[in-house]
C-alpha positions in Angstrom: 15.4 20.4 -11.2 13.4 17.1 -10.9 9.5 17.2 -10.8 7.7 14.4 -8.6 3.8 14.1 -9.1 1.7 12.2 -6.8 -1.7 13.5 -5.5 -2.2 11.4 -2.4 1.3 10.5 -1.3 1.8 8.4 2.1 5.1 8.7 4.0 6.5 6.2 1.8 6.6 8.6 -1.0 7.9 11.5 1.3 10.7 9.1 2.0 11.3 9.0 -2.0 10.9 12.8 -2.3 13.7 13.3 0.6 16.0 10.7 -1.2 16.1 12.7 -4.3 16.5 16.0 -2.3 19.4 14.3 -0.2 21.2 12.8 -3.1 22.7 15.9 -4.6 22.4 19.7 -5.4 19.5 19.3 -7.9 16.5 21.2 -6.9 13.4 18.8 -6.2 9.8 20.0 -6.8 7.3 18.1 -5.3 3.8 18.3 -6.6 0.6 17.0 -4.5 -2.5 17.3 -3.2 -1.8 16.0 0.3 1.2 15.1 1.9 0.9 12.6 4.5 4.0 13.1 6.8 2.7 11.4 9.8 6.2 10.7 11.6 8.7 13.1 9.4 8.8 15.9 7.6 9.4 16.9 3.9 12.8 18.3 3.9 12.7 22.0 3.8 14.8 22.4 0.8 11.9 20.5 -1.3 9.8 23.0 -3.2 6.1 21.8 -2.4 3.3 22.9 -4.9 -0.1 22.0 -3.7 -3.1 21.0 -5.5 -6.6 19.7 -4.9 -6.7 16.6 -2.5 -8.0 13.4 -3.3 -11.3 12.5 -2.0 -12.5 8.8 -1.3 -16.2 10.1 0.0 -17.9 8.6 -3.4 -17.3 7.9 -6.8 -18.3 11.4 -8.1 -15.9 13.0 -5.7 -13.0 10.6 -6.5 -13.5 11.6 -10.2 -13.7 15.2 -9.8 -10.7 15.6 -7.6 -8.7 13.2 -10.1 -9.7 15.6 -13.0 -9.0 18.8 -11.1 -5.9 17.9 -10.1 -5.0 16.4 -13.5 -5.7 19.7 -15.2 -3.7 21.6 -12.7 -0.8 19.2 -13.3 -1.1 19.7 -17.1 -0.9 23.5 -16.9 2.2 23.3 -14.5 4.0 20.8 -16.8 3.3 22.9 -19.7 4.1 26.3 -18.3 6.7 26.0 -15.7 10.6 25.8 -15.9 11.4 22.7 -17.9 12.5 20.0 -15.4 15.3 17.4 -16.1 12.9 14.6 -15.6 9.5 13.7 -14.4 8.5 11.2 -12.0 4.5 10.3 -11.7 2.9 7.9 -10.0 -0.5 6.4 -11.1 -2.5 8.5 -8.6 -4.7 9.8 -10.2 -4.7 7.7 -13.2 -5.3 10.5 -15.6 -2.4 12.3 -14.8 0.3 10.3 -16.2 -1.4 10.4 -19.4 -1.1 14.2 -20.0 2.1 14.1 -18.4 3.4 11.8 -20.9 2.3 13.9 -23.9 3.7 17.2 -22.2 6.9 15.5 -21.3 7.1 14.4 -25.0 6.4 17.8 -26.4 8.8 19.5 -23.7 11.6 16.7 -24.9 11.6 15.6 -20.7 12.6 12.1 -19.5 9.3 10.7 -18.3 9.5 8.0 -15.5 6.1 6.2 -14.4 5.6 4.7 -10.7 2.8 2.2 -10.8 1.0 2.0 -7.4 -2.1 0.7 -8.9 -2.6 -0.9 -12.5 -5.5 0.8 -14.5 -8.2 0.1 -15.5 -7.5 -3.5 -14.0 -8.4 -2.4 -10.5 -11.7 -0.8 -11.8 -12.2 -4.4 -13.2 -11.6 -6.0 -10.2 -13.6 -3.7 -8.0 -16.6 -4.4 -10.5 -17.0 -0.9 -11.6 -16.0 -1.8 -15.1 -16.4 -4.6 -17.5 -13.7 -5.9 -19.8 -15.9 -5.8 -22.3 -16.5 -2.2 -22.2 -15.1 0.0 -24.8 -13.7 2.2 -22.3 -11.4 -0.5 -21.0 -10.3 -1.6 -24.4 -9.3 2.2 -25.0 -7.6 2.2 -21.5 -5.5 -0.7 -22.3 -4.6 0.7 -25.5 -3.5 4.0 -23.8 -1.4 1.9 -21.3 0.5 0.4 -24.4 1.5 3.9 -25.5 1.9 5.6 -22.0 4.4 2.6 -20.7 6.3 2.7 -24.1 6.8 6.6 -23.6 8.4 5.8 -19.9 12.0 5.7 -19.8 11.5 3.2 -16.9 8.4 1.8 -15.2 8.6 1.2 -11.6 6.0 -1.2 -10.0 5.8 -2.8 -6.5 6.0 -6.5 -7.2 7.2 -9.4 -9.7 3.4 -10.2 -10.1 3.0 -6.2 -11.0 5.7 -6.4 -13.2 4.4 -9.1 -15.3 1.3 -7.5 -15.3 2.7 -4.4 -16.5 4.9 -6.5 -19.1 1.9 -7.4 -20.9 1.7 -3.9 -22.3 5.5 -4.0 -22.9 6.3 -7.0 -25.0 10.1 -8.0 -24.9 10.9 -4.6 -22.8 11.2 -6.2 -19.3 14.4 -4.3 -18.8 12.4 -1.0 -18.7 10.4 -2.4 -15.6 11.8 -2.1 -12.2 10.7 -3.9 -9.1 10.8 -1.6 -5.9 9.1 -3.1 -3.0 7.3 -0.6 -0.5 8.4 -0.6 3.2 7.4 0.7 6.6 9.7 2.4 9.0 10.3 -0.3 11.9 11.6 2.5 14.2 8.2 4.8 13.8 6.4 1.4 14.9 8.0 0.5 17.9 6.5 -1.7 20.2 5.4 -0.6 23.7 5.0 -3.2 26.3 1.7 -4.6 26.0 0.4 -4.3 29.5 1.3 -0.3 29.3 -0.4 0.1 26.0 -3.2 2.5 26.2 -5.2 1.3 23.6 -4.9 -2.4 25.1 -5.9 -1.1 28.3 -8.7 0.9 27.1 -10.3 -1.8 25.2 -9.8 -4.6 27.6 -7.6 -6.6 25.2 -4.7 -7.8 27.5 -5.5 -11.5 27.8 -6.7 -11.8 24.2 -5.4 -13.1 21.0 -6.2 -9.9 19.2 -6.7 -10.6 15.2 -6.6 -7.0 14.0 -7.4 -5.5 10.5 -6.5 -1.9 10.4 -7.0 0.2 7.3 -9.5 0.7 4.2 -12.4 -1.9 4.6 -12.5 -1.8 0.5 -15.1 -3.1 -1.6 -12.5 -5.8 -2.9 -11.4 -7.2 0.3 -12.3 -10.4 1.6 -13.5 -9.4 4.8 -16.5 -11.6 5.2 -14.4 -14.6 5.8 -12.9 -13.1 8.6 -16.2 -12.0 10.2 -17.7 -15.4 9.3 -14.5 -16.8 11.3 -15.4 -14.7 14.0 -18.7 -16.2 14.0 -17.3 -19.7 13.9 -15.3 -18.7 17.0 -17.8 -16.7 18.9 -17.6 -18.8 22.1 -14.0 -18.5 22.6 -13.5 -15.7 24.8 -9.9 -15.7 24.3 -9.9 -14.5 20.9 -11.1 -10.8 19.5 -11.3 -9.5 16.4 -10.6 -5.8 16.0 -11.2 -3.7 13.0 -9.5 -0.1 12.9 -10.4 2.1 9.9 -13.3 2.9 7.3 -14.3 2.1 4.1 -17.1 1.0 1.7 -17.5 -2.5 2.9 -17.5 -1.5 7.0 -21.4 -1.3 7.2 -22.1 -4.9 5.6 -19.3 -5.9 8.1 -21.2 -4.3 11.1 -24.7 -5.9 9.9 -22.8 -9.3 10.4 -21.7 -8.5 13.7 -25.0 -7.3 14.7 -26.8 -10.3 13.1 -24.8 -12.8 15.1 -24.6 -10.6 18.4 -21.0 -10.8 18.2 -19.1 -9.9 21.4 -15.8 -11.0 20.5 -15.8 -8.3 17.5 -14.8 -4.4 18.0 -15.2 -1.7 15.3 -13.3 1.5 15.6 -12.5 4.5 13.5 -9.3 5.6 12.1 -6.9 7.0 14.7 -4.3 9.7 14.6 -1.1 8.7 13.2 0.6 9.1 16.5 -1.6 6.6 17.9 -1.5 4.1 15.1 1.6 2.3 16.8 -0.3 1.4 20.0 -3.0 0.1 17.6 -0.4 -2.3 15.9 1.2 -3.2 19.5 -2.1 -4.5 20.5 -2.4 -7.1 17.6 -1.1 -10.6 17.3 -2.3 -11.5 14.1 -2.5 -8.8 11.1 -4.6 -9.7 8.7 -3.8 -8.8 5.0 -6.5 -9.2 2.5 -6.2 -9.3 -1.5 -9.2 -10.3 -3.7 -8.9 -12.5 -6.5 -7.8 -10.8 -9.7 -5.9 -8.4 -7.6 -2.6 -10.4 -7.4 -1.1 -8.8 -10.3 -2.3 -5.1 -9.8 -1.7 -4.2 -6.2 0.5 -4.9 -3.0 -1.4 -3.9 0.2 0.8 -1.6 2.1 -0.5 -2.9 5.5 1.7 -6.0 4.6 4.9 -4.2 5.5 3.7 -2.0 8.4 2.4 -5.6 10.0 5.7 -7.1 9.5 7.6 -3.8 11.0 5.0 -4.2 14.1 6.2 -7.9 14.3 2.7 -9.2 13.7 2.2 -12.8 12.4 0.3 -12.0 8.9 -2.7 -13.8 8.0 -2.9 -13.3 4.1 -6.4 -13.7 2.8 -5.1 -13.8 -0.6 -4.5 -15.8 -4.1 -1.8 -18.2 -4.0 0.1 -16.8 -6.9 0.1 -13.2 -5.4 3.2 -11.3 -4.1 1.6 -11.3 -0.7 1.4 -15.0 -0.7 5.3 -15.0 -1.8 6.4 -12.9 0.9 4.6 -15.0 3.5 6.0 -17.9 2.2 9.4 -17.0 1.6 10.3 -15.3 5.1 7.8 -17.8 7.0 6.1 -14.7 8.2 2.7 -15.8 8.6 -0.1 -18.3 7.2 -1.6 -17.8 3.5 -5.4 -19.0 3.0 -7.1 -18.4 -0.1 -10.0 -16.2 -0.3 -13.6 -17.2 0.5 -12.6 -19.8 2.9 -13.9 -18.8 6.5 -13.7 -22.3 7.8 -10.0 -22.4 7.3 -9.5 -18.8 8.5 -11.2 -19.7 11.8 -9.0 -22.9 12.1 -5.7 -21.1 11.6 -6.5 -18.5 14.0 -7.9 -21.4 16.5 -4.5 -23.2 15.7 -2.3 -19.9 16.6 -4.2 -19.4 19.7 -3.6 -23.1 21.2 -0.2 -23.2 19.9 1.5 -19.9 21.0 5.1 -21.1 20.5 4.2 -21.3 16.9 2.6 -17.8 17.0 5.5 -16.3 18.6 8.1 -18.1 15.9 6.0 -16.5 13.1 5.7 -13.1 14.6 9.7 -13.0 15.1 9.9 -14.0 11.5 7.7 -11.3 10.4 9.6 -8.4 12.1 12.8 -9.8 11.1 11.4 -10.1 7.5 10.7 -6.3 7.6 14.3 -5.6 7.7 14.2 -6.4 3.9 11.6 -3.6 3.4 12.6 -0.5 4.7 13.2 3.3 3.8 16.4 2.4 2.1 14.3 1.2 -0.8 13.2 4.8 -1.6 17.1 5.5 -2.7 16.3 2.8 -5.3 14.4 5.4 -7.1 17.1 7.8 -7.3 19.6 5.1 -8.5 17.7 4.2 -11.1 17.3 7.8 -12.4 20.6 9.4 -11.5 23.0 6.3 -11.1 23.7 7.1 -7.5 26.1 4.6 -6.2 25.3 2.2 -3.3 28.0 4.0 -1.1 25.7 7.1 -1.1 22.6 4.9 0.5 22.0 5.4 4.2 24.0 3.0 6.6 22.6 -0.4 6.7 23.9 -1.4 3.1 21.8 -2.0 0.3 18.1 -1.4 -0.4 16.1 -5.0 -0.2 
């Protein structure tokens, strides 16, 4: 029996869970707080154990749900039938600590999936200082934790380099498996018949779309200031879909400058999300300075699958910037440069041939980041041969 642990999973991790179930006769147990299954179902043969869902409402609720889930995981790992292997995600960040101790006690191979590298993400968010004793202690725990893992999975070469600092001389134990998006799920409807476009009168606009969490570490001010600079251009519209800690500040900028070219909408139901994506021309993905080695925005892959031209507001040394450059999937601008952001958007609006070429390259690039990547995890744990992967060849 293989045990997979992730408090808040996306459809991507559901792909991983299903890949393990489909790879053989071994039982798969999935321990989760909430399984987001927008377009698909968890394989009915998978044993799903529900725990406390992750809450983003505020810091106390985050911490409480993190700790409650961790305690529940610890009890299960300590008392349940001994699994053949444990795969745990850094969500919540405390769960891998207790799982690594209990896995060693029960002599079970332990694998770690680093979606976000703590405590670095807390420093980048301004919630922790590097001189804080908690930060230094956390770093020491990471060195022990990563060394105990049979393998550590990361999402990019930048994240691999960041993890490698805790595992000097053990690069072979760090495996990069890129995230992905399902291009078939994000089918692009005709713009003229898209109900989202019709409802919000976007048919004849160049739509600059930001869809997702408006987190405190995201440089969205540059995008709003670009909207200020372009407010007189009726052909360009900025659409923000989602919520987050920075949304109120962004709305204040809109109100302060009386921006009629900016639209804020709440998160939409999963079944309506493809229509939102299909309304866009330019998909904005942001990554703050200091985050280049600790996070890769999942909206990168979703935007490419939807055929959006990426506007990456990110450090040049980030994985996001590398993807944009490697596949010619859009443009990259360093954070905190609204003048360049505005100039780039204006250039694409006036040169639609360039825009369409970048959109086509973006869509084509998405074929390198598909759900076949889920089987890479299975291969690393079980030696599953490439011939057993789904049609379409090896994972990217």
